[in-house]
Jmol script that loads the backbone (N, CA, C; Angstrom):
load data "model"
ATOM      1  N   UNK A   1       0.835  -1.212  -0.004  1.00  0.00           N
ATOM      2  CA  UNK A   1       0.009  -0.017   0.005  1.00  0.00           C
ATOM      3  C   UNK A   1       0.850   1.250  -0.029  1.00  0.00           C
ATOM      4  N   UNK A   2       0.227   2.345  -0.330  1.00  0.00           N
ATOM      5  CA  UNK A   2       0.933   3.579  -0.325  1.00  0.00           C
ATOM      6  C   UNK A   2       1.143   4.113   1.105  1.00  0.00           C
ATOM      7  N   UNK A   3       2.358   4.461   1.454  1.00  0.00           N
ATOM      8  CA  UNK A   3       2.652   4.896   2.816  1.00  0.00           C
ATOM      9  C   UNK A   3       1.965   6.193   3.161  1.00  0.00           C
ATOM     10  N   UNK A   4       1.703   7.057   2.200  1.00  0.00           N
ATOM     11  CA  UNK A   4       1.036   8.334   2.472  1.00  0.00           C
ATOM     12  C   UNK A   4      -0.429   8.104   2.920  1.00  0.00           C
ATOM     13  N   UNK A   5      -1.123   7.115   2.302  1.00  0.00           N
ATOM     14  CA  UNK A   5      -2.463   6.816   2.749  1.00  0.00           C
ATOM     15  C   UNK A   5      -2.489   6.218   4.096  1.00  0.00           C
ATOM     16  N   UNK A   6      -1.453   5.525   4.492  1.00  0.00           N
ATOM     17  CA  UNK A   6      -1.403   4.932   5.830  1.00  0.00           C
ATOM     18  C   UNK A   6      -1.174   5.966   6.902  1.00  0.00           C
ATOM     19  N   UNK A   7      -0.406   6.955   6.573  1.00  0.00           N
ATOM     20  CA  UNK A   7       0.001   7.982   7.593  1.00  0.00           C
ATOM     21  C   UNK A   7      -1.010   9.142   7.678  1.00  0.00           C
ATOM     22  N   UNK A   8      -1.736   9.411   6.599  1.00  0.00           N
ATOM     23  CA  UNK A   8      -2.582  10.590   6.511  1.00  0.00           C
ATOM     24  C   UNK A   8      -3.622  10.633   7.621  1.00  0.00           C
ATOM     25  N   UNK A   9      -4.244   9.547   8.114  1.00  0.00           N
ATOM     26  CA  UNK A   9      -5.227   9.664   9.169  1.00  0.00           C
ATOM     27  C   UNK A   9      -4.618  10.212  10.473  1.00  0.00           C
ATOM     28  N   UNK A  10      -3.307   9.992  10.619  1.00  0.00           N
ATOM     29  CA  UNK A  10      -2.611  10.536  11.851  1.00  0.00           C
ATOM     30  C   UNK A  10      -2.054  11.906  11.584  1.00  0.00           C
ATOM     31  N   UNK A  11      -1.576  12.098  10.359  1.00  0.00           N
ATOM     32  CA  UNK A  11      -0.875  13.298  10.013  1.00  0.00           C
ATOM     33  C   UNK A  11      -1.813  14.535   9.959  1.00  0.00           C
ATOM     34  N   UNK A  12      -3.000  14.374   9.491  1.00  0.00           N
ATOM     35  CA  UNK A  12      -3.954  15.448   9.309  1.00  0.00           C
ATOM     36  C   UNK A  12      -4.284  16.068  10.719  1.00  0.00           C
ATOM     37  N   UNK A  13      -4.662  15.327  11.717  1.00  0.00           N
ATOM     38  CA  UNK A  13      -4.940  15.929  13.029  1.00  0.00           C
ATOM     39  C   UNK A  13      -3.720  16.591  13.655  1.00  0.00           C
ATOM     40  N   UNK A  14      -2.561  16.014  13.433  1.00  0.00           N
ATOM     41  CA  UNK A  14      -1.324  16.567  13.995  1.00  0.00           C
ATOM     42  C   UNK A  14      -1.094  17.956  13.334  1.00  0.00           C
ATOM     43  N   UNK A  15      -1.250  18.046  12.079  1.00  0.00           N
ATOM     44  CA  UNK A  15      -1.068  19.389  11.372  1.00  0.00           C
ATOM     45  C   UNK A  15      -2.154  20.345  11.845  1.00  0.00           C
ATOM     46  N   UNK A  16      -3.384  19.864  11.994  1.00  0.00           N
ATOM     47  CA  UNK A  16      -4.440  20.732  12.443  1.00  0.00           C
ATOM     48  C   UNK A  16      -4.202  21.307  13.862  1.00  0.00           C
ATOM     49  N   UNK A  17      -3.562  20.558  14.650  1.00  0.00           N
ATOM     50  CA  UNK A  17      -3.203  21.054  16.002  1.00  0.00           C
ATOM     51  C   UNK A  17      -1.960  21.934  16.008  1.00  0.00           C
ATOM     52  N   UNK A  18      -1.103  21.719  15.085  1.00  0.00           N
ATOM     53  CA  UNK A  18       0.167  22.514  15.030  1.00  0.00           C
ATOM     54  C   UNK A  18      -0.113  23.920  14.445  1.00  0.00           C
ATOM     55  N   UNK A  19      -1.104  24.124  13.665  1.00  0.00           N
ATOM     56  CA  UNK A  19      -1.343  25.427  13.043  1.00  0.00           C
ATOM     57  C   UNK A  19      -1.655  26.487  14.115  1.00  0.00           C
ATOM     58  N   UNK A  20      -2.592  26.251  15.046  1.00  0.00           N
ATOM     59  CA  UNK A  20      -2.802  27.303  16.098  1.00  0.00           C
ATOM     60  C   UNK A  20      -1.634  27.485  17.049  1.00  0.00           C
ATOM     61  N   UNK A  21      -0.874  26.410  17.275  1.00  0.00           N
ATOM     62  CA  UNK A  21       0.307  26.497  18.151  1.00  0.00           C
ATOM     63  C   UNK A  21       1.352  27.392  17.475  1.00  0.00           C
ATOM     64  N   UNK A  22       1.540  27.224  16.160  1.00  0.00           N
ATOM     65  CA  UNK A  22       2.523  28.052  15.436  1.00  0.00           C
ATOM     66  C   UNK A  22       2.041  29.470  15.426  1.00  0.00           C
ATOM     67  N   UNK A  23       0.753  29.693  15.216  1.00  0.00           N
ATOM     68  CA  UNK A  23       0.222  31.063  15.229  1.00  0.00           C
ATOM     69  C   UNK A  23       0.433  31.751  16.602  1.00  0.00           C
ATOM     70  N   UNK A  24       0.204  31.060  17.669  1.00  0.00           N
ATOM     71  CA  UNK A  24       0.396  31.632  18.941  1.00  0.00           C
ATOM     72  C   UNK A  24       1.820  31.986  19.262  1.00  0.00           C
ATOM     73  N   UNK A  25       2.737  31.033  18.899  1.00  0.00           N
ATOM     74  CA  UNK A  25       4.176  31.285  19.115  1.00  0.00           C
ATOM     75  C   UNK A  25       4.642  32.424  18.262  1.00  0.00           C
ATOM     76  N   UNK A  26       4.204  32.502  16.990  1.00  0.00           N
ATOM     77  CA  UNK A  26       4.720  33.540  16.145  1.00  0.00           C
ATOM     78  C   UNK A  26       4.199  34.946  16.573  1.00  0.00           C
ATOM     79  N   UNK A  27       2.953  34.982  17.082  1.00  0.00           N
ATOM     80  CA  UNK A  27       2.453  36.277  17.595  1.00  0.00           C
ATOM     81  C   UNK A  27       3.212  36.680  18.818  1.00  0.00           C
ATOM     82  N   UNK A  28       3.575  35.725  19.695  1.00  0.00           N
ATOM     83  CA  UNK A  28       4.350  36.063  20.868  1.00  0.00           C
ATOM     84  C   UNK A  28       5.729  36.554  20.521  1.00  0.00           C
ATOM     85  N   UNK A  29       6.323  35.911  19.528  1.00  0.00           N
ATOM     86  CA  UNK A  29       7.685  36.365  19.115  1.00  0.00           C
ATOM     87  C   UNK A  29       7.655  37.720  18.504  1.00  0.00           C
ATOM     88  N   UNK A  30       6.607  38.025  17.662  1.00  0.00           N
ATOM     89  CA  UNK A  30       6.461  39.340  17.085  1.00  0.00           C
ATOM     90  C   UNK A  30       6.229  40.412  18.143  1.00  0.00           C
ATOM     91  N   UNK A  31       5.466  40.085  19.216  1.00  0.00           N
ATOM     92  CA  UNK A  31       5.237  41.071  20.291  1.00  0.00           C
ATOM     93  C   UNK A  31       6.505  41.355  21.036  1.00  0.00           C
ATOM     94  N   UNK A  32       7.357  40.311  21.282  1.00  0.00           N
ATOM     95  CA  UNK A  32       8.587  40.481  21.946  1.00  0.00           C
ATOM     96  C   UNK A  32       9.563  41.288  21.104  1.00  0.00           C
ATOM     97  N   UNK A  33       9.613  41.044  19.869  1.00  0.00           N
ATOM     98  CA  UNK A  33      10.512  41.855  18.993  1.00  0.00           C
ATOM     99  C   UNK A  33      10.113  43.257  18.920  1.00  0.00           C
ATOM    100  N   UNK A  34       8.784  43.563  18.887  1.00  0.00           N
ATOM    101  CA  UNK A  34       8.291  44.929  18.863  1.00  0.00           C
ATOM    102  C   UNK A  34       8.642  45.641  20.159  1.00  0.00           C
ATOM    103  N   UNK A  35       8.464  44.999  21.262  1.00  0.00           N
ATOM    104  CA  UNK A  35       8.752  45.567  22.546  1.00  0.00           C
ATOM    105  C   UNK A  35      10.304  45.836  22.677  1.00  0.00           C
ATOM    106  N   UNK A  36      11.143  44.931  22.133  1.00  0.00           N
ATOM    107  CA  UNK A  36      12.592  45.182  22.116  1.00  0.00           C
ATOM    108  C   UNK A  36      12.959  46.418  21.304  1.00  0.00           C
ATOM    109  N   UNK A  37      12.249  46.594  20.163  1.00  0.00           N
ATOM    110  CA  UNK A  37      12.542  47.775  19.306  1.00  0.00           C
ATOM    111  C   UNK A  37      12.097  49.034  20.066  1.00  0.00           C
ATOM    112  N   UNK A  38      10.982  49.000  20.723  1.00  0.00           N
ATOM    113  CA  UNK A  38      10.582  50.158  21.496  1.00  0.00           C
ATOM    114  C   UNK A  38      11.550  50.540  22.583  1.00  0.00           C
ATOM    115  N   UNK A  39      12.038  49.500  23.323  1.00  0.00           N
ATOM    116  CA  UNK A  39      13.006  49.731  24.364  1.00  0.00           C
ATOM    117  C   UNK A  39      14.317  50.318  23.763  1.00  0.00           C
ATOM    118  N   UNK A  40      14.735  49.785  22.631  1.00  0.00           N
ATOM    119  CA  UNK A  40      15.943  50.294  21.991  1.00  0.00           C
ATOM    120  C   UNK A  40      15.764  51.777  21.622  1.00  0.00           C
ATOM    121  N   UNK A  41      14.571  52.112  21.137  1.00  0.00           N
ATOM    122  CA  UNK A  41      14.269  53.475  20.720  1.00  0.00           C
ATOM    123  C   UNK A  41      14.356  54.393  21.954  1.00  0.00           C
ATOM    124  N   UNK A  42      13.801  53.996  23.067  1.00  0.00           N
ATOM    125  CA  UNK A  42      13.784  54.766  24.278  1.00  0.00           C
ATOM    126  C   UNK A  42      15.208  54.894  24.761  1.00  0.00           C
ATOM    127  N   UNK A  43      16.051  53.859  24.715  1.00  0.00           N
ATOM    128  CA  UNK A  43      17.407  53.913  25.104  1.00  0.00           C
ATOM    129  C   UNK A  43      18.186  54.889  24.285  1.00  0.00           C
ATOM    130  N   UNK A  44      18.031  54.839  22.963  1.00  0.00           N
ATOM    131  CA  UNK A  44      18.740  55.755  22.105  1.00  0.00           C
ATOM    132  C   UNK A  44      18.308  57.223  22.364  1.00  0.00           C
ATOM    133  N   UNK A  45      17.040  57.421  22.535  1.00  0.00           N
ATOM    134  CA  UNK A  45      16.576  58.787  22.813  1.00  0.00           C
ATOM    135  C   UNK A  45      17.152  59.324  24.118  1.00  0.00           C
ATOM    136  N   UNK A  46      17.136  58.554  25.158  1.00  0.00           N
ATOM    137  CA  UNK A  46      17.697  58.991  26.433  1.00  0.00           C
ATOM    138  C   UNK A  46      19.220  59.110  26.394  1.00  0.00           C
ATOM    139  N   UNK A  47      19.891  58.280  25.625  1.00  0.00           N
ATOM    140  CA  UNK A  47      21.350  58.415  25.479  1.00  0.00           C
ATOM    141  C   UNK A  47      21.724  59.714  24.789  1.00  0.00           C
ATOM    142  N   UNK A  48      20.869  60.129  23.819  1.00  0.00           N
ATOM    143  CA  UNK A  48      21.129  61.405  23.087  1.00  0.00           C
ATOM    144  C   UNK A  48      20.627  62.612  23.846  1.00  0.00           C
ATOM    145  N   UNK A  49      19.960  62.435  24.938  1.00  0.00           N
ATOM    146  CA  UNK A  49      19.413  63.560  25.727  1.00  0.00           C
ATOM    147  C   UNK A  49      18.132  64.113  25.196  1.00  0.00           C
ATOM    148  N   UNK A  50      17.490  63.373  24.245  1.00  0.00           N
ATOM    149  CA  UNK A  50      16.260  63.885  23.685  1.00  0.00           C
ATOM    150  C   UNK A  50      15.069  63.472  24.538  1.00  0.00           C
ATOM    151  N   UNK A  51      14.005  64.267  24.524  1.00  0.00           N
ATOM    152  CA  UNK A  51      12.829  63.900  25.384  1.00  0.00           C
ATOM    153  C   UNK A  51      12.132  62.657  24.731  1.00  0.00           C
ATOM    154  N   UNK A  52      11.587  61.889  25.579  1.00  0.00           N
ATOM    155  CA  UNK A  52      10.860  60.646  25.168  1.00  0.00           C
ATOM    156  C   UNK A  52       9.372  61.040  25.016  1.00  0.00           C
ATOM    157  N   UNK A  53       8.812  60.936  23.822  1.00  0.00           N
ATOM    158  CA  UNK A  53       7.415  61.260  23.590  1.00  0.00           C
ATOM    159  C   UNK A  53       6.452  60.452  24.563  1.00  0.00           C
ATOM    160  N   UNK A  54       5.432  61.088  24.976  1.00  0.00           N
ATOM    161  CA  UNK A  54       4.494  60.378  25.879  1.00  0.00           C
ATOM    162  C   UNK A  54       3.733  59.239  25.170  1.00  0.00           C
ATOM    163  N   UNK A  55       3.613  59.370  23.821  1.00  0.00           N
ATOM    164  CA  UNK A  55       2.956  58.279  23.058  1.00  0.00           C
ATOM    165  C   UNK A  55       3.814  56.992  23.139  1.00  0.00           C
ATOM    166  N   UNK A  56       5.087  57.185  23.016  1.00  0.00           N
ATOM    167  CA  UNK A  56       6.013  56.046  23.098  1.00  0.00           C
ATOM    168  C   UNK A  56       6.002  55.368  24.440  1.00  0.00           C
ATOM    169  N   UNK A  57       5.933  56.148  25.536  1.00  0.00           N
ATOM    170  CA  UNK A  57       5.874  55.643  26.889  1.00  0.00           C
ATOM    171  C   UNK A  57       4.514  54.916  27.074  1.00  0.00           C
ATOM    172  N   UNK A  58       3.446  55.492  26.518  1.00  0.00           N
ATOM    173  CA  UNK A  58       2.130  54.815  26.663  1.00  0.00           C
ATOM    174  C   UNK A  58       2.138  53.514  25.915  1.00  0.00           C
ATOM    175  N   UNK A  59       2.775  53.416  24.773  1.00  0.00           N
ATOM    176  CA  UNK A  59       2.871  52.125  24.043  1.00  0.00           C
ATOM    177  C   UNK A  59       3.595  51.115  24.855  1.00  0.00           C
ATOM    178  N   UNK A  60       4.652  51.506  25.495  1.00  0.00           N
ATOM    179  CA  UNK A  60       5.446  50.594  26.343  1.00  0.00           C
ATOM    180  C   UNK A  60       4.626  50.100  27.492  1.00  0.00           C
ATOM    181  N   UNK A  61       3.864  50.972  28.144  1.00  0.00           N
ATOM    182  CA  UNK A  61       3.092  50.590  29.331  1.00  0.00           C
ATOM    183  C   UNK A  61       1.904  49.733  28.884  1.00  0.00           C
ATOM    184  N   UNK A  62       1.285  50.072  27.758  1.00  0.00           N
ATOM    185  CA  UNK A  62       0.113  49.306  27.250  1.00  0.00           C
ATOM    186  C   UNK A  62       0.568  47.879  26.866  1.00  0.00           C
ATOM    187  N   UNK A  63       1.714  47.736  26.206  1.00  0.00           N
ATOM    188  CA  UNK A  63       2.110  46.369  25.725  1.00  0.00           C
ATOM    189  C   UNK A  63       2.544  45.549  26.855  1.00  0.00           C
ATOM    190  N   UNK A  64       3.087  46.089  27.915  1.00  0.00           N
ATOM    191  CA  UNK A  64       3.491  45.279  29.093  1.00  0.00           C
ATOM    192  C   UNK A  64       2.317  44.845  29.908  1.00  0.00           C
ATOM    193  N   UNK A  65       1.254  45.638  29.970  1.00  0.00           N
ATOM    194  CA  UNK A  65       0.087  45.257  30.775  1.00  0.00           C
ATOM    195  C   UNK A  65      -0.807  44.211  30.107  1.00  0.00           C
ATOM    196  N   UNK A  66      -0.623  44.035  28.798  1.00  0.00           N
ATOM    197  CA  UNK A  66      -1.438  42.990  28.049  1.00  0.00           C
ATOM    198  C   UNK A  66      -0.817  41.640  28.189  1.00  0.00           C
TER     199      UNK A  66
END
end "model"
wireframe off; spacefill off
backbone 0.3
color backbone group
């Protein structure tokens, strides 16, 4: 028999369960990367002595509370 037809009843549910897991992990990674970029921006602004916009601080506070 064809090995793909033997494996497909097991493979389809595994793939169906992996799709949401990958989506959750990728959204978490994207959120972490965005937060790191915001922190780097704040660090650069403070290192240069420039004022940090309140919108940027609000984004940092809002993303950490979620």
